[in-house]
C-alpha positions in Angstrom: 153.0 43.7 135.5 152.0 41.7 138.5 148.4 41.6 137.2 149.5 40.4 133.6 151.7 37.6 135.1 149.1 36.4 137.6 145.7 36.9 135.8 145.2 33.1 136.0 145.4 33.1 139.8 142.7 34.0 142.4 143.8 37.6 143.0 142.6 40.0 145.8 143.4 43.5 146.2 145.2 42.6 149.4 147.7 40.3 147.0 148.3 42.8 144.6 148.9 45.7 147.1 151.4 43.5 149.0 153.2 42.5 145.7 153.7 46.6 144.7 154.0 47.5 148.4 151.4 50.1 148.6 148.1 50.2 150.6 145.1 48.8 148.4 143.2 52.4 148.9 146.5 54.2 147.4 147.1 51.7 144.8 143.6 51.7 143.4 143.6 55.5 143.1 146.7 55.4 141.4 146.0 52.5 139.0 142.7 54.2 138.1 144.5 57.5 137.5 147.1 55.8 135.2 144.7 53.1 133.3 141.5 54.8 133.5 140.1 51.2 134.5 139.8 49.9 137.8 141.9 47.0 138.8 138.9 44.4 138.4 138.1 45.8 135.1 141.4 45.6 134.0 142.0 41.9 135.4 138.9 41.0 133.5 140.3 42.4 130.3 143.5 40.5 130.5 141.4 37.4 131.1 139.1 38.2 128.3 142.1 38.7 126.0 143.6 35.3 126.9 140.0 33.7 126.6 139.7 34.9 123.1 142.9 33.6 122.1 142.2 30.0 123.7 138.8 29.8 122.1 140.1 30.8 118.5 143.4 28.6 118.8 142.4 25.7 120.8 139.6 23.1 121.2 139.7 23.2 125.0 136.3 23.1 127.0 135.0 26.2 128.7 135.6 24.3 132.2 139.3 24.1 131.3 139.7 27.6 129.8 138.0 29.0 132.9 140.6 27.2 135.2 143.4 28.4 133.1 142.4 32.2 133.1 141.3 32.6 136.7 137.5 32.1 136.7 135.6 30.2 139.1 133.4 28.1 136.8 132.5 28.0 133.0 129.4 29.7 134.1 131.1 32.8 135.5 133.5 33.0 132.2 130.4 32.8 130.1 128.7 35.6 131.8 131.5 37.9 131.8 132.3 36.9 128.1 129.0 37.5 126.9 128.4 40.9 128.8 132.0 41.9 127.0 131.4 40.6 123.5 127.6 40.2 123.1 127.8 36.6 122.5 128.5 33.5 124.5 132.0 31.9 124.5 130.3 28.8 122.4 128.6 31.2 119.9 131.9 33.1 119.4 133.8 29.7 119.0 131.3 29.0 116.2 131.3 32.2 114.5 135.3 31.9 114.4 135.0 28.3 112.9 132.6 29.4 110.3 134.8 32.2 109.2 137.6 29.8 108.7 135.7 27.4 106.8 
């Protein structure tokens, strides 16, 4: 819940562990056992879901989307997005527009 509510913030393991009142090592083990993902993987998935929605539903620039979703830059966002989806955010947005036309 904390990650879902604060995905746009600059989150550290220390921040999250304080919020859930667990040591970061114990928290990481429990989180992985329950979700099957590391905290970093889960955070990226939450952010990518929001990015996907913003690319489809807005005309915001990648820089604005990056700042709204917790990425340090549009370059970093594009790298993570392309690794996850196999296309750049710009290509993805273009493909979505073509589908709607």
